[in-house]
Every structure is written in C-alpha cells, then in structure tokens.
N, C-alpha and C positions, 0 to 999 in steps of 0.2 A: 409313368416309365418317362427317361430322357429322350426325347427326339431331338435327332440330328436335323434341325430345319432346311438347311443349305442343300440336304444330300436329296431331293427330290428323282422320285422315279418317274420318269416321263412316258407315257403311251404315243406311239408313234404319231399319233394326232396332235401333242401337246408341243411339237418342236417350233419352239417362237420363233428362232435364231432362223429356222430356213422360211418365211416368208418371202413373198414376191413384193415387189414395189407396187404394185396397180393394189397390194392384199393393206401395205405398209398406210398407203393414201385414204383407206378407207375410215367411215366412221367404228372405234371398236366399241363394243355392248358388252354388256357385264350383266352375266345373271347369278343369282343365289339360289339355288334349289326348286328353279326354274321362273323363281321372280325377277323381271328386269330390274335395276341398280338406278335409278334417276339419281346424275350427279347433277350439280349447281354451276357455277361457274367454270369451273375446271373438269374438263371431260378426258378420260383415260389417252394417253399419247404414247407412240413406239419409238423409242429411241435405243439407235444401236442393239436391233433386235431384239431388244425386251421391252415386256407394257409396263408403263409406271400408271399405276394407279391413285385416287386421292383417299386417304387411309378412311374418312368418315363413313363416305358412299359407300364402300364393301362392311368392313366393319358393325359398322348399325345395324344394315342388313341381315349381319349374321346374327346378330342381338347381342353385339358389344356396346359399351359407352366411350364415346371418346372423349378426353380431356385435352384440350391447351394448354400446357404451361409453360408461362415465359421465364425468357431469362432471369435469374435472380442468384442471391449469394455464389454467387462464382459459377452457377451452371448454365448451360448454354440453352436455345428452346426447345422443347419437348413436347414430343404429343404421344399422352396417354389413352391404351386402349385395354379394356377391361371388358373380361367374362367369365362366370363360374369362378370363380378364384384365379383367373390366372388374369395377371398384371403384365403388357409390354407397354416399354416404352422406348421411341426412337428417340435419338438425336436428331435434331436437323441440321445438316451438312455434314453427317458423322454415319458412317459404318457401323458402329457398333448398336448393340440391341439388346436392352436387358429385360431379361423375362426371369418372372416369380409364377412359380406354378406348382402347389400342392405343397406351399412351405418353404422352396427351394428354389435359391439363387443361379440364374446363370447369365453367363454374353454370349451372344449370336452374331454372328456378322452379316451384313447384306454384300453382295458383288458391287452395288454401287451406293455413292453415301444418299440417304434420306433428303430430298430438299424442297424449297417452295417455288410453286406454280401459281401465279394471281391468289397468292396467302394462302394457298394448300398445299400441306404434306402431301408430296408423292414418294413411292417406296412400289419395289418391284412384286407384279403380282401375286409372282407364287409363293413370297414370303409372307406376304400377307393372310393369305388363306391360308396355306397349309400348318400357320403357326398354330391357329386353331383347331387341326386336324381335318380341316375342309382339303378335299382333291378340286384340281383346275383341270378341264379338260379345254382346248383350243379346236374351236370349227373353222378351221382357214375359209370353207368357202362361204363364208357368212360373218366372216371377222369376229367373231363372237368366241367371248371367254367363260365357261360352262363353272362354278363355283358349288360343288355340290358335298352337305353334309356325308360321314361317314355311314349311317343306317338311311339314309333318305332314297339310297339306289334300289332298298328291298322293301321289296309288295307285301304288307302286309297278310297274315293268313286270316281269309274271309271268317274261318271259323274262331280267330281271336279276335274279334271287332270289339271296341268299349260296348259294354252292355247298356243300354237303353235306359234301365229300371231305375238309378239313380239320377238320370237327368232328368226322366220324370215327372219321378216328386220333389225336386226341385224346381224349375225350371217351367216344367208345363202345371205347375198350381196356381199360376194367375196366366190372365188372358185379356188383351187390354187391343179392342176395336174401333173402330170410328167412331161410335155413336153409347158403346156398354164396355164394360169390365166383368172380368167374370174370376172367380175363388173358389177351390176346393178346398176344404177343410179335412183335417187330420182324420176324421171317419167318415170319411165318401160325400159328403152332403154338398151342395154347389149352392153358392150365392151369387148374385149379381145386383150391378146397378147398373145408370144412366137410362137411358132412350127405353119404351118397351110400347112402341108405336104400333108394332106387329108382333107384340107375346113376346119378346124377349126375355122378358119380366114375369113370364106369367100372369099375364093381367095387369098388373102394375103398368101406370101411364109413365110414369116416371119415376124415379129414387136417386137421391145425391148418395144414400149411404147403401150399403151392401144389405140386400133382402135372400131370404131362404128362399130355394125354391123347390116346392114340392114335385112329388111322380121322380124326382132322383133320389140314387143311390151309390156305392160303389165307384163313383167317382175316382180317376187318378188322373186326370189331364184335363186341363179346359182349352177351347181354341173360338176368337169372337172374330167376325165376320163384318163387313158394314152392320147389317142389318139380322144375321144370322148368325147361332149358337151349337156349339159343340160342344160335348163330353167324352172321353175315352174311358170306358168302365173297366174294371179289373180282370172282367172275364175276355178283353180284346176286343168288345162289339162296340161300337161308334153310335152316338144318339144326339140327333138334332132338332133345332125349332127356330120360329122364326121368319123372316122371308123366303120365299122362295121362287121368285120373279123369273131365276135361270137356271131352276133347278138344282139351288146350291146347297138344300135340306138334302142331296142324295137319296131323296125316295118322293114317290107323287103323293100330292096333294088335291084336297078340292078346292082351293081356293091358291090366292098369292101368297099365303101364310102359313104357318100351323103354330101355335102359343103351345101346343102339347107337345112333349117330345117321343118323338118317332124314332127305332132304329133306324139306321142307313142301309139300305140296300145292300146284300151278297159282301158284307166285310166280315171277317174272323181273326183273331191271331194277331189284331191291329197295338202295334205299340207306341205309336205316336200319329198324333193329328194335329195339322196347321191349316189356317183358315186366310183366304187372301178379301178384297171386297166382296167380291161375287163368286166364290169356287173354295175349294177345297181341296186338300190333301192328306193322306192317309198311308203310312206305313205299316208292312207287316214284318212280323219276327223271323222270315224266310227271305227280307233284304226286296221285296215289292211293293211298290207306289203306288196309286189309283188316285184317281182325281175327277169330280165331276163338278157341275156348275158352269158359269160364263166362261166360255172359249172365245171371245170378242178378238182376243190377242194372241191367240194359243197360248192362253196359260196352262191349257189342262195337258200340254206336249205328246197332244197326239196326234202330231202332225196332218192338223185340219183347225176350222175357227167353229167347228160346230157344237151348242151347246151339249151338255149332256145332264139328263134326271137322276142316272145313277153312277155309281162308280165304275171307269176304267181302266185296266191295269196300263202303265204308261210303259210298254214293251223295251223302249231303246235304253232301258239302265234296271230291268226287271233282274231284280234277284240278286243287286249287289249294292243296295242303298243303305247305310249306317246312319244316315242323320237328315232331313231336310227341313223347306221352310217354303211358306207361303208369304207374299207380298201383295203390295196390291194389286197386279196383274204380271204376276211375273211366279216362278219358281227356279227355286235351288236346292241340290243336293248334293250330297258326299257320298262317294262310292267307298267300296271295300281297301280299294287302293289309295286311299287319301285324297282322291282327285273332285273336283268343283267340274259339276254339271248345272245347267242353266237353260232357261226356255222364257216364253211369251214375252210379253210388251219391253222394248228397249227406249222407249221416250224418255226416258233421264238417265238413260246410261246405264241403268242399273244391269244389264249382262255384259259388261264391261266391253262395249262397240262401239262406234262411233255413229255419231250421229245420224248419218245416212239410212242406219239399219234401224228399221221400224221396228218389230219383232220378228222371233222367230221361233215356229211354229213344232218343233223336233227338237228333243234336249242337244248341247253339244256341250264338250269338256271343253274348260277352260284352262288353256295349256301355259299359263302364264305363271302359276300356284302351285304348289303341292305341297305334303305332310300337312292336309287341311283335316278340322277332327269334327267341326263343326258350320254352320251354315244358317245368318240370320237375313229372311229378304224383311225391307221396310216397304215404305210406302216409294219412295224414291230409291234408294240405296241398297246396297246387298253388301255384308259382313262378313268373315268369315276367319273362323279360329284356327292356329299353327302350332302344331304339335308343341313347338317350344313357349306358345303363351301368347305370342305376337297376332296381332289383328291387322287382318286388312280392310279397305272399304272401297269401292266405285260407288260409280252412279252421280246422285245429285244431294246436295246437303246444303244447309244454312249454314255456314261456318263464320259470321260476321257482319258488321256493315262495308256496305259499297264504298269501292273507293270514288275519287270524284269524277274519273273516265270511265264510263262504262259503255256495252254495247254487247251486241249477238255474239257469242262464244270469244267475248276478249279475253284476251292473254295478260293474267295481272299478277306481278311477282309481288310475294305476302312472305311475311320473315318466316324461318323456321329456325334448325338447330345452331348454334353456335359452333362458327368454322375452326380449324385447328389452327387459326390464328388467332381468332378473339373477333374475327370480322363475323358479322351475320351471313350464312346464305339463303339462299332463294329455295323458295319452291314454286315452281308454276302449275296455278291451279285455273280455270276458266270461269270466271266470273259471267252468266249468263243472262242476267236481269240485273234491275238497278235494285231490287229488295235485299240482294246479299246473297241469293243462289249461287253455287258452285257447282261445278260437273267434274269427275273424274271418269274419262273413257277407259282409263284399265287399270289394275288394282294399287294401290299404296299401302305401306306399311303406317298406322297411325303413332304417332309419340304423343307424348302427354307433357305438359309444363308443372313445372311448381317454383317455390322463391328458395333458395339457397340460402339459409339463414347464413352460414361460413362465409361466403363470398358476396353476400346481399345483395343479390341478383338472380333472375328467374333465369332456368336451366332447364333447357326440352331435351329428353330421351326419349328413347323405343319404348314403347307402350308391350312390357312382357309379362310374365304370371298370368294373364287372364284366363280365369276359366269355365268364364260363360260372357254370352254376348246377346246383345238385344239392339235390333232396329224397327226403328217406333217410324214419324212420320217426317220432319226434318231434322232431326234428333238422333243418336245412337248412345247406348251405354253397354259399358262392359264388368265384371264383375273381379275385381285382383285384391288378392288376399284377404277377402271378407270385405271390402270396401267397393265405393260405387266409384266408376270413372262413366263423366260423361261428354259429350261434344255434338256441335251443333244447336239449335233452336234450342236448350236444355235450360233448367230453371238453375242455372248459374249463369249463363249470359250475361243478364244485366249486371251482375256483381263487378265487372271488368271490362267495362266500354271504353274506360279512360286510359288503357293498356291495348296497343292492336296484338301485342303478340297472345294475349290470353284469350282472343275469338280464333283461334283458328286450331287448336289442340285441343286432348282431352283435358279433363280437371278432375280432381279429388275432390270428393265431398267427404268432409270431416264429420258431419252432425251426427253418424250415425255407424258402425262399425259391428261386427258379426254374422253380418249376411248370408243367404244362401242364394240367393237370386236376386236379380234386380229385370228391371221390366220400363222398356221407352215407350211411352204412348207418343201421339201426336205431335203437340209440342209445349216444351215448358211443362210436361207431367212426366215425371219417372215413378216406379212402384218398387219398393226394396221388400223383401221378406228376409227376417231374420233365423238365425239358427231356430231359435226357440219358438218361432210360429208367427211372431209376432210381423203383420203385415202395416206400411206404412208408403203413403206418399209423398211427394215432395214434388213442390211448386214453386212460384216465384216467390212466393209469400214464407215459403219455409216447408218443415216437414209436418204430417200429421199422422197420427196413428188411426190405423183405418180397424181392424177386427186383429182376434186373436186365430190364427187357423192352426195352430196345436202341431206336433209334431206326428211326424210320419215313424 
C-alpha cells in the first residue's frame, strides 16, 4: 500500500519544532528498537527546529544496506538504501527521493535537501525512519529520538513463545567445554572426546576422537563445563558426571568427582541445559530457571555468592524465560517479552556494564536492546540474536592484531563500513592489551565483510538472517542461510592478516554448506553440523569430518 511519507502524524511528545534552546545544544542520541545507534565522525544535528541525521547509521541499525553512488553518466551523487525489496535513492543537494516498493516506483520529496556534512549524507530523521514503516518518538527531557518497528511495541504472548524442541535438536546436539566435547547421536547415544582426568570419558584418560559413553540413552541435548558433563534426556531429566569440586554436578558425591552419570536432584520437565566453567543452568517447560555449582561471581543469580550443591530456582526471572545460556562465570536469559537478562561476572564486560562493575548477583534487564529471541554466553562475551536475524555482541573478544600504540582501555579507531561519500567511517573500540583483545561495554550490532566481484573491493554490511549463534572463547559464530560466519580468534583469522579490514568483522566460511548448527570453541576451532547429521571440525589446518550423528 502506498504511504504518504511526508504526512506524519506526530504524538505530543514528538514536536521537534518546539524544543528549548538548551535542549538543542545538548547531544542528540538515537535508538532503534531500544538499541543505541553509534555514529562515526558526524553526529545528528538540530537545524531550523528539525533533526538531521546521517543516513548510514540509522538505516543500517534498521537492517538496511546503504551504498554510496558517485556522480556518473549525468547523474548527481546519490545514496541508496535497500531493505526487504524496498529501494530508496536520495539525491545529494536535492529534495527528490526515488522510492521503489513492491515493484512500483514513486517520487517523494524532503522538506529540506539531502546534503553532506563531513562527507556524510544528512536527511530529516522523520523521513528516514518512517520510509521503512518505523515510528519516531522524541524524548525531549533526554534529547533522544526513539525509532521503533511497527511490531516491536507488542508484547509476545507467553503461550506463543517459540518451541524449544527444534533448538534442542540442532544447537543442543553438540557441546564444547574447556577440555571436552560431546555429541548426541540420533538414537540418543552420547559420544565425548578430550580429557578424562575426572571421569568425563567414563574411564578413558584421553580421546582425540569421539568415544561412546556407556550407561546413557535417550539423550537429546548436551552441555560441557570445565571438567563436568551434562545431558538432557527425552524424559526431561538432567544427568551429570565428572568433576564436582564446587557442586557443579547438582548432586552429592562421595569424592570430588564421579565418573558414573547420575541424575541431577530435583529437576523435571527440563527443556534446555547449559554449563559454565564450574556451574550449570537448566530451563523448565514452564519458564523457570535453576542453577547450581560455583557462585563466587554471583553466576547462580541467587543474590548471594554461596555455592549450591543442588539446583535452586532463580526467582528473579521465574516463569518467564524462553532461552538461556551459561558463560564462563555469567548467565544470560531471554524472557517471553523478548528482553535480555544478565547476571554474574562482568570482569570482561560480558554484562554490558563498565569496568568498575565487577559482578551482579541478581539478574537485571539489559534495557538497550529488545526483540531478542536467543542468547549465547561465552568465556568473555555475550551474543544476542534479534528477531530480524541480526546479532549483537558485547564483552571482550580477539578481533585482530594490536595497533602500534596500546594501553589500558586505549580507544582505537578501526576501519568500518564504507561511508556515504566513499570514505571509510570508523568504529571506536577499546584495545585492552597488547595481544589484540578488545572490550565493548555496550551491545554492538555485528557486521560481516565480503569481496564484491563487481566492484572489485571489500564491502561491509550488517549481519542479518542469522538462525543461530554461538559464543566460544575469544571467538564467536553464527549460522546464516546454512553457512558458517565467524569472527574473533577464529580458524579464518590467519587467512587475511595482510588486510586490516578482514580482522574486525565476521567472515563467511565457504568450504561447507547445508549446515543446521554451528559451535564456537575456545580459539581457532569451530564445529559444524550438517543437515545430514555429519559433524565437522574446522581449525587452522582446514575442515575434518568427525562422525555421523544421523538425522533426528
């Protein structure tokens, strides 16, 4: 249906022309569906009682792709924005806007010409947002523009939350820990590999290849801690074995370890299990979360730091959780309203809080992002998957070699997406040591890099259409259209060391497709599960077929 974009019905709180002089002097901030938009060298400005904003920052935050079109063949400089079949072309120094939507072309007009500021294309905020069907609210007391998708204001019905069964069959079939890996075959049998010092392999001291574990059947999902192992069975019970020094097995044992799988006490109706370094989390079918094990960093979410030998309910988020994940010493969950809750250690920014915050012992809501369907907590970072398939990341990750000058929390500008004028814009990250680790204290939307054969140059775009995410050690992974995308200290890192751009963004692995799940390990090791049930390992030497898990 054709929309008259310039005829905007504004709420009382969106009278941009009624701002006080003091408000106009303050910095203008913008959020898209609750997530702050990070601008490069040109910030939004207020001119003649209207907000002008760089095209790229906001359009890409809404999942659109932006391309600069230089003057050629008699045509002026232009900026092209594309999303979901809609193409919008802005003419620099002109008011005419060409819109192609559902195969129909039309021309709209800005009330002021689009123009360049610091080589960034600036247009009125209202037109930019509502061209894609979004709404805008102006929070005058905070000098903030809030852009919201049409459906994001609706609270999902808790009875219509996504079924976790399919996720269990895919992402839950393989688990990677600090010293072990585990896989669930289609018949419910369990295979494991790695170290067996504390009975993780059922009596085998070490195995480089998967070994069948006896005494286990009916398994549907797996989880690996530092030296403890867990499986979720089809009857909704959780079984554990291995090291139990901090109560991470969720049951009493005679010694510090138990090589024989035993049922975790007091749990039933469980649909997902996740393990951190020395603790574990379980999600029940009624949305309750249970935790047990080490609690020195508050990772059990129980408002204290006492270890627990048996599962305890996390009452702060009880009855509302649809997805959860345990990191090294922190926890993350998604509730039925599609918001993220975090708790535990913040030593590396994994709670999206500044360095001065050491830990949080009670779950809190991360207010800066919304419309989230899944989370993945890693060793030092956290990932969130949005309804549009885009991926947010915060915390610490390895994203390339260090700059010449490094220092504690030194802010370093690194190459980012191509600007509207053809120049590179910059993303500010914090390099925290000389080995190349960087810390993000707020969620940032991931981008990917690829080589454009037509333009013969590298291009960078927002990563969208992800179906699954996995946070590992210093690397992370996403499943997009049946393919693996990785970033951080990944197996693909050595391939592009001469090109600075390729160090900072997700890369597509082209050596295998038809994937149903991906799993990020600690460093330079990723596992991939194909639709056919074939399990593969990818490391710096290439891909290796591990075993056939069969299809469910």
